[in-house]
MIDOSE-1310 file (N, C-alpha, C; in nm, 2 decimals, decimal comma, always signed):
residues 252
mvrp	+0,07/-0,12/+0,00/-0,01/+0,01/+0,00/+0,08/+0,10/-0,01; +0,05/+0,23/-0,04/+0,14/+0,39/-0,06/+0,10/+0,42/+0,06; +0,22/+0,45/+0,07/+0,21/+0,55/+0,24/+0,17/+0,70/+0,21; +0,09/+0,74/+0,28/+0,04/+0,90/+0,26/+0,17/+1,02/+0,29
kkhl	+0,18/+1,12/+0,21/+0,27/+1,19/+0,22/+0,23/+1,33/+0,27; +0,26/+1,34/+0,40/+0,19/+1,48/+0,42/+0,22/+1,61/+0,37; +0,36/+1,60/+0,31/+0,37/+1,71/+0,25/+0,33/+1,74/+0,10; +0,26/+1,63/+0,06/+0,17/+1,64/-0,08/+0,03/+1,64/-0,04
gqhf	-0,01/+1,66/+0,09/-0,14/+1,68/+0,15/-0,23/+1,56/+0,10; -0,20/+1,45/+0,11/-0,26/+1,32/+0,08/-0,33/+1,26/+0,17; -0,45/+1,23/+0,14/-0,55/+1,18/+0,25/-0,64/+1,08/+0,13; -0,58/+0,94/+0,15/-0,65/+0,86/+0,07/-0,81/+0,83/+0,07
lkdt	-0,87/+0,86/-0,01/-1,03/+0,81/+0,00/-0,99/+0,61/+0,00; -1,13/+0,57/+0,11/-1,07/+0,44/+0,10/-1,24/+0,38/+0,09; -1,35/+0,48/+0,07/-1,49/+0,43/+0,07/-1,56/+0,42/-0,10; -1,54/+0,30/-0,14/-1,60/+0,31/-0,24/-1,71/+0,30/-0,33
niar	-1,81/+0,33/-0,21/-1,93/+0,37/-0,25/-1,91/+0,55/-0,27; -1,84/+0,61/-0,18/-1,83/+0,73/-0,18/-1,76/+0,76/-0,32; -1,64/+0,70/-0,34/-1,59/+0,68/-0,49/-1,70/+0,71/-0,61; -1,81/+0,60/-0,61/-1,88/+0,62/-0,71/-1,98/+0,72/-0,71
kita	-2,00/+0,77/-0,57/-2,11/+0,88/-0,58/-2,04/+1,00/-0,63; -1,90/+1,03/-0,64/-1,83/+1,11/-0,68/-1,81/+1,12/-0,84; -1,74/+1,01/-0,87/-1,77/+1,01/-1,01/-1,91/+1,03/-1,11; -2,00/+0,98/-1,02/-2,14/+0,98/-1,09/-2,20/+1,13/-1,13
clde	-2,11/+1,24/-1,04/-2,16/+1,38/-1,03/-2,09/+1,41/-1,19; -1,97/+1,35/-1,24/-1,93/+1,40/-1,37/-2,03/+1,31/-1,51; -2,05/+1,44/-1,60/-2,16/+1,41/-1,69/-2,10/+1,28/-1,75; -2,17/+1,16/-1,77/-2,11/+1,04/-1,85/-2,07/+1,07/-2,00
kyit	-2,14/+1,22/-2,05/-2,10/+1,22/-2,22/-1,96/+1,26/-2,24; -1,90/+1,28/-2,14/-1,75/+1,30/-2,16/-1,63/+1,17/-2,15; -1,59/+1,20/-2,30/-1,53/+1,04/-2,32/-1,38/+1,07/-2,28; -1,33/+1,18/-2,30/-1,22/+1,21/-2,23/-1,17/+1,24/-2,11
vcei	-1,11/+1,22/-2,01/-1,16/+1,26/-1,85/-0,99/+1,27/-1,80; -0,96/+1,39/-1,74/-0,81/+1,39/-1,67/-0,85/+1,37/-1,51; -0,79/+1,28/-1,45/-0,78/+1,25/-1,28/-0,67/+1,32/-1,23; -0,68/+1,43/-1,15/-0,53/+1,50/-1,09/-0,55/+1,42/-0,92
gpgt	-0,39/+1,36/-0,92/-0,39/+1,30/-0,79/-0,46/+1,18/-0,77; -0,46/+1,07/-0,86/-0,53/+0,94/-0,84/-0,51/+0,86/-0,69; -0,36/+0,92/-0,69/-0,33/+0,80/-0,54/-0,32/+0,66/-0,54; -0,43/+0,62/-0,48/-0,43/+0,45/-0,49/-0,52/+0,39/-0,60
gilt	-0,60/+0,47/-0,64/-0,70/+0,47/-0,79/-0,84/+0,43/-0,76; -0,90/+0,50/-0,63/-1,01/+0,45/-0,61/-1,12/+0,51/-0,71; -1,07/+0,62/-0,75/-1,19/+0,69/-0,85/-1,11/+0,66/-0,97; -1,04/+0,61/-1,00/-0,97/+0,57/-1,15/-1,08/+0,44/-1,16
qsll	-1,07/+0,39/-1,08/-1,14/+0,22/-1,08/-1,30/+0,23/-1,10; -1,37/+0,34/-1,04/-1,48/+0,39/-1,10/-1,51/+0,43/-1,21; -1,43/+0,51/-1,26/-1,44/+0,62/-1,41/-1,41/+0,47/-1,49; -1,31/+0,40/-1,49/-1,27/+0,30/-1,62/-1,43/+0,20/-1,61
eren	-1,51/+0,21/-1,52/-1,63/+0,12/-1,54/-1,73/+0,19/-1,64; -1,69/+0,31/-1,68/-1,75/+0,37/-1,79/-1,73/+0,32/-1,94; -1,84/+0,27/-1,99/-1,84/+0,22/-2,09/-1,78/+0,31/-2,26; -1,85/+0,46/-2,22/-1,84/+0,53/-2,30/-1,67/+0,58/-2,30
ltgl	-1,62/+0,57/-2,22/-1,48/+0,67/-2,19/-1,40/+0,60/-2,27; -1,31/+0,70/-2,38/-1,21/+0,65/-2,48/-1,09/+0,67/-2,39; -1,07/+0,78/-2,33/-0,90/+0,80/-2,26/-0,93/+0,89/-2,13; -0,87/+0,83/-2,02/-0,83/+0,85/-1,92/-0,69/+0,91/-1,88
tlie	-0,66/+1,01/-1,83/-0,54/+1,05/-1,82/-0,50/+1,08/-1,66; -0,42/+1,00/-1,59/-0,38/+1,04/-1,50/-0,28/+1,11/-1,45; -0,30/+1,20/-1,38/-0,13/+1,31/-1,36/-0,14/+1,32/-1,17; -0,01/+1,23/-1,16/+0,04/+1,21/-1,00/+0,17/+1,25/-1,00
vdpe	+0,17/+1,32/-0,89/+0,32/+1,36/-0,89/+0,41/+1,26/-0,77; +0,34/+1,21/-0,72/+0,40/+1,10/-0,63/+0,45/+0,97/-0,71; +0,55/+0,93/-0,69/+0,63/+0,83/-0,76/+0,61/+0,68/-0,71; +0,58/+0,70/-0,56/+0,54/+0,55/-0,49/+0,37/+0,53/-0,56
svey	+0,30/+0,63/-0,55/+0,17/+0,61/-0,58/+0,16/+0,59/-0,74; +0,25/+0,64/-0,83/+0,26/+0,59/-0,99/+0,31/+0,47/-0,98; +0,43/+0,40/-0,92/+0,46/+0,27/-0,93/+0,32/+0,17/-0,86; +0,27/+0,24/-0,79/+0,11/+0,15/-0,72/+0,05/+0,16/-0,84
lksh	-0,01/+0,24/-0,92/-0,12/+0,24/-1,01/-0,06/+0,15/-1,14; +0,09/+0,17/-1,18/+0,11/+0,09/-1,28/+0,10/-0,06/-1,27; +0,12/-0,11/-1,15/+0,09/-0,25/-1,13/-0,05/-0,29/-1,08; -0,14/-0,19/-1,08/-0,29/-0,21/-1,04/-0,36/-0,20/-1,16
fsda	-0,33/-0,14/-1,27/-0,39/-0,09/-1,37/-0,33/-0,10/-1,51; -0,42/-0,19/-1,61/-0,35/-0,21/-1,73/-0,45/-0,16/-1,83; -0,54/-0,09/-1,81/-0,63/-0,08/-1,91/-0,62/-0,01/-2,01; -0,62/-0,01/-2,14/-0,57/+0,05/-2,27/-0,59/+0,18/-2,27
rlrl	-0,72/+0,24/-2,24/-0,75/+0,35/-2,23/-0,68/+0,44/-2,14; -0,60/+0,43/-2,02/-0,54/+0,50/-1,95/-0,41/+0,55/-2,00; -0,37/+0,64/-1,94/-0,22/+0,72/-1,99/-0,20/+0,78/-1,84; -0,08/+0,69/-1,80/-0,03/+0,77/-1,66/+0,10/+0,84/-1,67
lead	+0,06/+0,98/-1,60/+0,20/+1,08/-1,61/+0,24/+1,09/-1,50; +0,35/+1,10/-1,48/+0,41/+1,11/-1,33/+0,43/+1,28/-1,38; +0,39/+1,36/-1,31/+0,38/+1,52/-1,30/+0,31/+1,61/-1,25; +0,35/+1,72/-1,23/+0,28/+1,79/-1,14/+0,18/+1,87/-1,22
flks	+0,05/+1,85/-1,18/-0,09/+1,92/-1,27/-0,05/+2,05/-1,26; -0,01/+2,15/-1,17/+0,00/+2,28/-1,19/+0,10/+2,32/-1,30; +0,19/+2,21/-1,34/+0,33/+2,26/-1,43/+0,30/+2,22/-1,58; +0,17/+2,12/-1,55/+0,17/+2,07/-1,67/+0,10/+2,17/-1,81
nlqe	+0,14/+2,14/-1,92/+0,07/+2,23/-2,05/-0,04/+2,15/-2,09; -0,18/+2,21/-2,03/-0,31/+2,10/-2,09/-0,30/+2,11/-2,24; -0,26/+2,25/-2,30/-0,27/+2,26/-2,45/-0,20/+2,15/-2,53; -0,11/+2,11/-2,46/-0,03/+2,02/-2,53/-0,08/+1,89/-2,49
lfsn	-0,10/+1,86/-2,37/-0,15/+1,73/-2,32/-0,29/+1,68/-2,38; -0,37/+1,76/-2,44/-0,51/+1,73/-2,47/-0,53/+1,80/-2,61; -0,61/+1,72/-2,75/-0,60/+1,83/-2,84/-0,77/+1,82/-2,82; -0,84/+1,80/-2,76/-0,95/+1,84/-2,79/-0,98/+1,85/-2,63
dvai	-1,16/+1,89/-2,59/-1,18/+1,92/-2,45/-1,19/+1,83/-2,36; -1,14/+1,84/-2,26/-1,13/+1,71/-2,12/-1,20/+1,79/-2,00; -1,27/+1,67/-1,95/-1,33/+1,67/-1,81/-1,23/+1,65/-1,70; -1,26/+1,74/-1,58/-1,14/+1,72/-1,51/-1,24/+1,65/-1,37
ignf	-1,13/+1,57/-1,31/-1,20/+1,50/-1,16/-1,09/+1,47/-1,06; -1,11/+1,47/-0,94/-0,99/+1,46/-0,83/-1,01/+1,47/-0,70; -0,95/+1,38/-0,64/-0,97/+1,40/-0,47/-0,85/+1,55/-0,44; -0,87/+1,65/-0,50/-0,76/+1,75/-0,48/-0,70/+1,77/-0,35
pyni	-0,53/+1,77/-0,38/-0,50/+1,80/-0,21/-0,52/+1,96/-0,17; -0,58/+1,98/-0,04/-0,61/+2,07/+0,01/-0,52/+2,22/+0,00; -0,41/+2,14/+0,01/-0,30/+2,29/+0,00/-0,28/+2,37/-0,12; -0,34/+2,27/-0,23/-0,31/+2,36/-0,36/-0,46/+2,36/-0,45
ssqi	-0,57/+2,35/-0,38/-0,69/+2,33/-0,44/-0,72/+2,47/-0,53; -0,68/+2,56/-0,43/-0,72/+2,71/-0,52/-0,62/+2,70/-0,64; -0,49/+2,68/-0,63/-0,40/+2,67/-0,76/-0,47/+2,61/-0,86; -0,54/+2,50/-0,83/-0,59/+2,40/-0,94/-0,71/+2,47/-1,02
ffkv	-0,74/+2,51/-0,93/-0,86/+2,60/-1,00/-0,84/+2,74/-1,09; -0,74/+2,81/-1,03/-0,68/+2,91/-1,10/-0,64/+2,84/-1,27; -0,57/+2,72/-1,24/-0,53/+2,65/-1,36/-0,64/+2,63/-1,44; -0,75/+2,56/-1,40/-0,85/+2,58/-1,48/-0,91/+2,70/-1,55
lenr	-0,93/+2,84/-1,48/-0,96/+2,92/-1,52/-0,88/+2,98/-1,65; -0,76/+2,94/-1,64/-0,63/+2,95/-1,78/-0,67/+2,89/-1,88; -0,74/+2,79/-1,87/-0,76/+2,67/-1,97/-0,91/+2,67/-2,00; -1,00/+2,74/-1,95/-1,12/+2,71/-1,93/-1,21/+2,70/-2,08
nrip	-1,13/+2,76/-2,16/-1,20/+2,70/-2,29/-1,16/+2,57/-2,34; -1,10/+2,50/-2,28/-1,05/+2,36/-2,32/-1,13/+2,25/-2,17; -1,17/+2,33/-2,08/-1,21/+2,22/-1,96/-1,37/+2,25/-1,96; -1,47/+2,18/-1,98/-1,62/+2,21/-1,99/-1,68/+2,18/-1,88
evvg	-1,59/+2,08/-1,76/-1,62/+2,04/-1,65/-1,57/+2,01/-1,57; -1,59/+2,01/-1,43/-1,49/+1,98/-1,35/-1,55/+1,96/-1,20; -1,54/+1,82/-1,18/-1,54/+1,77/-1,03/-1,46/+1,73/-0,93; -1,46/+1,80/-0,81/-1,32/+1,80/-0,74/-1,40/+1,75/-0,58
miqk	-1,33/+1,70/-0,49/-1,35/+1,70/-0,35/-1,22/+1,74/-0,33; -1,28/+1,87/-0,21/-1,20/+1,98/-0,18/-1,23/+2,00/-0,02; -1,17/+2,07/+0,03/-1,18/+2,10/+0,20/-1,35/+2,17/+0,19; -1,42/+2,15/+0,28/-1,59/+2,22/+0,26/-1,57/+2,35/+0,27
evae	-1,51/+2,39/+0,35/-1,49/+2,55/+0,38/-1,46/+2,61/+0,23; -1,40/+2,55/+0,17/-1,35/+2,62/+0,00/-1,46/+2,62/-0,05; -1,54/+2,49/-0,05/-1,65/+2,46/-0,16/-1,73/+2,53/-0,14; -1,76/+2,59/+0,02/-1,88/+2,67/+0,02/-1,84/+2,82/-0,03
riaa	-1,73/+2,84/-0,01/-1,66/+2,99/-0,06/-1,69/+3,00/-0,24; -1,64/+2,89/-0,27/-1,65/+2,88/-0,45/-1,80/+2,89/-0,48; -1,89/+2,85/-0,38/-2,04/+2,83/-0,45/-2,10/+2,95/-0,37; -2,06/+3,03/-0,31/-2,12/+3,16/-0,23/-2,21/+3,24/-0,31
spgs	-2,29/+3,32/-0,29/-2,36/+3,42/-0,32/-2,32/+3,54/-0,28; -2,33/+3,67/-0,38/-2,29/+3,75/-0,35/-2,35/+3,81/-0,19; -2,30/+3,91/-0,10/-2,34/+3,92/+0,00/-2,33/+3,83/+0,14; -2,27/+3,73/+0,10/-2,24/+3,60/+0,18/-2,08/+3,64/+0,23
ktyg	-2,04/+3,61/+0,37/-1,95/+3,63/+0,41/-1,82/+3,58/+0,36; -1,91/+3,44/+0,29/-1,78/+3,37/+0,25/-1,75/+3,38/+0,13; -1,79/+3,47/+0,06/-1,82/+3,52/-0,12/-1,70/+3,59/-0,12; -1,64/+3,57/-0,21/-1,45/+3,62/-0,24/-1,41/+3,58/-0,37
ilsv	-1,27/+3,59/-0,39/-1,23/+3,61/-0,50/-1,24/+3,47/-0,60; -1,23/+3,40/-0,53/-1,25/+3,23/-0,62/-1,37/+3,23/-0,67; -1,51/+3,29/-0,57/-1,61/+3,27/-0,59/-1,66/+3,36/-0,71; -1,61/+3,46/-0,72/-1,62/+3,56/-0,84/-1,58/+3,53/-0,98
llqs	-1,44/+3,48/-0,97/-1,40/+3,44/-1,08/-1,42/+3,31/-1,16; -1,45/+3,23/-1,04/-1,48/+3,07/-1,11/-1,63/+3,13/-1,19; -1,72/+3,20/-1,09/-1,87/+3,22/-1,12/-1,86/+3,30/-1,26; -1,78/+3,35/-1,28/-1,78/+3,42/-1,41/-1,80/+3,30/-1,56
wydi	-1,70/+3,24/-1,53/-1,71/+3,13/-1,61/-1,76/+2,99/-1,64; -1,82/+2,95/-1,51/-1,87/+2,82/-1,44/-1,99/+2,83/-1,37; -2,11/+2,75/-1,38/-2,20/+2,74/-1,30/-2,15/+2,65/-1,19; -2,18/+2,65/-1,06/-2,14/+2,61/-0,97/-2,23/+2,54/-0,88
eycf	-2,22/+2,40/-0,86/-2,31/+2,34/-0,77/-2,21/+2,25/-0,65; -2,28/+2,29/-0,55/-2,22/+2,23/-0,44/-2,28/+2,09/-0,41; -2,25/+1,96/-0,45/-2,28/+1,86/-0,45/-2,33/+1,76/-0,33; -2,22/+1,73/-0,25/-2,24/+1,69/-0,13/-2,13/+1,68/-0,01
tvne	-2,15/+1,66/+0,10/-2,04/+1,68/+0,20/-1,99/+1,54/+0,25; -1,84/+1,55/+0,27/-1,77/+1,41/+0,28/-1,72/+1,39/+0,43; -1,76/+1,30/+0,51/-1,69/+1,32/+0,64/-1,55/+1,26/+0,64; -1,48/+1,30/+0,73/-1,32/+1,28/+0,77/-1,31/+1,11/+0,76
tvff	-1,40/+1,01/+0,80/-1,40/+0,89/+0,83/-1,34/+0,81/+0,72; -1,39/+0,88/+0,58/-1,38/+0,78/+0,48/-1,24/+0,81/+0,41; -1,13/+0,87/+0,48/-1,01/+0,88/+0,45/-0,91/+0,81/+0,52; -0,80/+0,77/+0,45/-0,69/+0,73/+0,54/-0,52/+0,81/+0,48
pppk	-0,49/+0,88/+0,58/-0,53/+0,92/+0,71/-0,65/+1,04/+0,73; -0,73/+1,03/+0,82/-0,89/+1,12/+0,82/-0,81/+1,26/+0,83; -0,86/+1,36/+0,73/-0,81/+1,48/+0,79/-0,89/+1,58/+0,88; -0,81/+1,65/+0,90/-0,90/+1,74/+1,03/-1,00/+1,80/+1,00
vksa	-1,07/+1,79/+0,90/-1,18/+1,87/+0,85/-1,27/+1,82/+0,74; -1,40/+1,86/+0,74/-1,47/+1,81/+0,64/-1,44/+1,82/+0,49; -1,49/+1,73/+0,40/-1,43/+1,76/+0,27/-1,61/+1,78/+0,19; -1,57/+1,83/+0,09/-1,71/+1,84/+0,00/-1,69/+1,83/-0,15
virl	-1,77/+1,75/-0,20/-1,75/+1,76/-0,36/-1,83/+1,86/-0,42; -1,78/+1,97/-0,54/-1,83/+2,05/-0,57/-1,80/+2,01/-0,75; -1,88/+2,10/-0,83/-1,90/+2,07/-0,95/-1,92/+2,22/-1,03; -1,81/+2,23/-1,15/-1,82/+2,35/-1,19/-1,87/+2,28/-1,36
rrnk	-1,95/+2,34/-1,43/-2,01/+2,35/-1,56/-1,97/+2,47/-1,63; -1,91/+2,46/-1,73/-1,87/+2,60/-1,82/-2,02/+2,64/-1,87; -2,03/+2,77/-1,83/-2,12/+2,88/-1,86/-2,13/+2,91/-2,03; -2,19/+2,96/-2,07/-2,21/+3,03/-2,22/-2,15/+3,16/-2,21
ttsl	-2,07/+3,19/-2,13/-1,96/+3,33/-2,12/-1,87/+3,29/-2,26; -1,87/+3,41/-2,33/-1,74/+3,36/-2,41/-1,66/+3,49/-2,40; -1,70/+3,61/-2,34/-1,62/+3,71/-2,33/-1,71/+3,79/-2,19; -1,64/+3,86/-2,13/-1,67/+3,94/-2,00/-1,69/+4,05/-2,07
ecde	-1,68/+4,09/-2,18/-1,70/+4,23/-2,23/-1,61/+4,36/-2,18; -1,52/+4,30/-2,10/-1,44/+4,43/-2,04/-1,26/+4,37/-2,05; -1,20/+4,46/-2,01/-1,07/+4,41/-2,02/-1,07/+4,29/-1,88; -1,01/+4,18/-1,94/-1,00/+4,04/-1,85/-0,90/+4,05/-1,76
klff	-0,80/+4,09/-1,82/-0,69/+4,09/-1,72/-0,69/+4,21/-1,61; -0,78/+4,31/-1,63/-0,79/+4,42/-1,51/-0,90/+4,38/-1,41; -1,00/+4,28/-1,50/-1,12/+4,24/-1,39/-1,05/+4,16/-1,33; -0,94/+4,06/-1,33/-0,85/+3,99/-1,25/-0,84/+4,07/-1,12
kvvk	-0,74/+4,17/-1,18/-0,71/+4,27/-1,09/-0,76/+4,33/-0,97; -0,89/+4,39/-1,04/-1,00/+4,46/-0,99/-1,05/+4,38/-0,84; -1,09/+4,24/-0,90/-1,15/+4,13/-0,79/-1,06/+4,12/-0,69; -0,92/+4,11/-0,71/-0,82/+4,05/-0,61/-0,81/+4,19/-0,53
aafg	-0,79/+4,27/-0,58/-0,78/+4,40/-0,49/-0,89/+4,45/-0,42; -1,02/+4,45/-0,46/-1,14/+4,47/-0,42/-1,17/+4,38/-0,28; -1,12/+4,25/-0,28/-1,12/+4,13/-0,17/-1,02/+4,15/-0,11; -0,89/+4,23/-0,15/-0,80/+4,22/-0,06/-0,80/+4,30/+0,08
qrrk	-0,87/+4,40/+0,05/-0,95/+4,50/+0,16/-1,10/+4,49/+0,18; -1,15/+4,36/+0,19/-1,30/+4,35/+0,20/-1,39/+4,41/+0,28; -1,30/+4,47/+0,40/-1,40/+4,55/+0,47/-1,41/+4,72/+0,44; -1,35/+4,74/+0,36/-1,32/+4,87/+0,29/-1,42/+4,91/+0,17
tlrn	-1,49/+5,00/+0,17/-1,57/+5,04/+0,03/-1,48/+5,01/-0,08; -1,51/+4,99/-0,19/-1,45/+4,95/-0,31/-1,36/+5,13/-0,34; -1,43/+5,22/-0,33/-1,34/+5,34/-0,32/-1,23/+5,36/-0,27; -1,20/+5,29/-0,12/-1,09/+5,29/-0,06/-1,00/+5,15/-0,08
alkv	-1,06/+5,07/-0,11/-1,01/+4,91/-0,15/-0,93/+4,94/-0,27; -0,99/+5,01/-0,40/-0,91/+5,01/-0,54/-0,79/+5,12/-0,56; -0,76/+5,18/-0,44/-0,68/+5,27/-0,43/-0,52/+5,24/-0,45; -0,53/+5,10/-0,39/-0,39/+5,03/-0,45/-0,35/+5,03/-0,59
lfgh	-0,48/+5,00/-0,63/-0,46/+4,99/-0,81/-0,47/+5,14/-0,88; -0,57/+5,24/-0,84/-0,60/+5,34/-0,93/-0,53/+5,48/-0,87; -0,53/+5,47/-0,72/-0,50/+5,59/-0,64/-0,63/+5,63/-0,62; -0,60/+5,78/-0,59/-0,75/+5,89/-0,54/-0,82/+5,85/-0,63
ldfd	-0,96/+5,82/-0,62/-1,07/+5,81/-0,73/-1,15/+5,96/-0,74; -1,11/+6,04/-0,82/-1,18/+6,14/-0,79/-1,36/+6,14/-0,91; -1,38/+6,05/-0,92/-1,55/+6,04/-0,98/-1,62/+5,98/-0,88; -1,75/+5,97/-0,89/-1,87/+5,93/-0,82/-1,93/+5,80/-0,89
hpll	-1,95/+5,67/-0,81/-2,06/+5,58/-0,89/-2,12/+5,50/-0,79; -2,21/+5,44/-0,79/-2,27/+5,38/-0,68/-2,18/+5,26/-0,64; -2,14/+5,19/-0,73/-2,09/+5,08/-0,69/-1,95/+5,10/-0,59; -1,87/+5,23/-0,61/-1,76/+5,26/-0,54/-1,81/+5,28/-0,38
sqra	-1,91/+5,30/-0,36/-1,97/+5,31/-0,21/-1,99/+5,16/-0,13; -1,98/+5,04/-0,22/-2,00/+4,92/-0,18/-1,85/+4,86/-0,15; -1,93/+4,73/-0,07/-1,79/+4,64/-0,04/-1,80/+4,54/-0,15; -1,65/+4,48/-0,17/-1,66/+4,37/-0,26/-1,77/+4,26/-0,25
eqls	-1,78/+4,21/-0,13/-1,90/+4,09/-0,10/-2,04/+4,12/-0,17; -2,06/+4,26/-0,17/-2,15/+4,31/-0,21/-2,21/+4,29/-0,40; -2,11/+4,27/-0,45/-2,11/+4,26/-0,61/-2,11/+4,16/-0,66; -2,23/+4,14/-0,77/-2,23/+4,01/-0,86/-2,11/+4,01/-0,93
vadf	-2,09/+3,92/-1,01/-2,00/+3,93/-1,15/-2,02/+4,04/-1,22; -2,17/+4,07/-1,27/-2,17/+4,14/-1,33/-2,12/+4,30/-1,30; -2,18/+4,30/-1,17/-2,11/+4,46/-1,11/-1,97/+4,45/-1,10; -1,90/+4,33/-1,10/-1,75/+4,34/-1,11/-1,71/+4,38/-1,26
vtlt	-1,79/+4,34/-1,37/-1,80/+4,38/-1,52/-1,77/+4,56/-1,54; -1,90/+4,55/-1,46/-1,93/+4,75/-1,48/-1,82/+4,81/-1,41; -1,79/+4,76/-1,29/-1,64/+4,84/-1,23/-1,56/+4,83/-1,29; -1,51/+4,72/-1,35/-1,41/+4,71/-1,44/-1,40/+4,78/-1,56
rlfg	-1,52/+4,82/-1,66/-1,53/+4,86/-1,75/-1,49/+5,04/-1,69; -1,53/+5,09/-1,56/-1,51/+5,24/-1,52/-1,33/+5,25/-1,55; -1,26/+5,16/-1,54/-1,11/+5,18/-1,57/-1,04/+5,16/-1,67; -1,12/+5,04/-1,78/-1,05/+4,99/-1,84/-1,14/+5,03/-1,99
């Protein structure tokens, strides 16, 4: 058996029923799937039960897990890469759209979602098991205290669904927090109709000082603002994605 490594944030899922429940969240229409951090392959096994699946790429950074997976799976549809997902070039790895699934390491889950955003036109759907608190944050609505940078950026391009909560007991070793499964489905937005790089900067600056009004929070980007707009008197957590687009257009 593979030894879980703390520095990689490994908590191996051991409940096959939960594994099937997670993979059931991913639409069966996707024939090309990428699993991030398969570990000991419990999600892998469930995915390989899909008859319409033509290609499953596993990206695993842990050499011990890679050796384990090599010795336990020999399906012709499988491609196993010993690599860091965050450093992988998805445009080179996949010639067409690819759905993503995984039990994401808690310590890099936000970075994984930023990577998804960078490749949003290639990734139509993501199903990830992450820390419950982060899942709630991503799915949060404007006005919520948990609504933040990831909420706005991901909701700009994806429809978010909080699927279900997962208890600590189904992992080895059990984490100290509860987990949750979240699903992202690419929405119909092709352009935000504003300077998208500036949009990212505005969102990050706005939540960087979330207790301040936007007039004050955005000083770090634009200095003193010598004009009035209703949005500038609000705080970041009060704004919808559309509001942030409007705000960005004021400066771009």
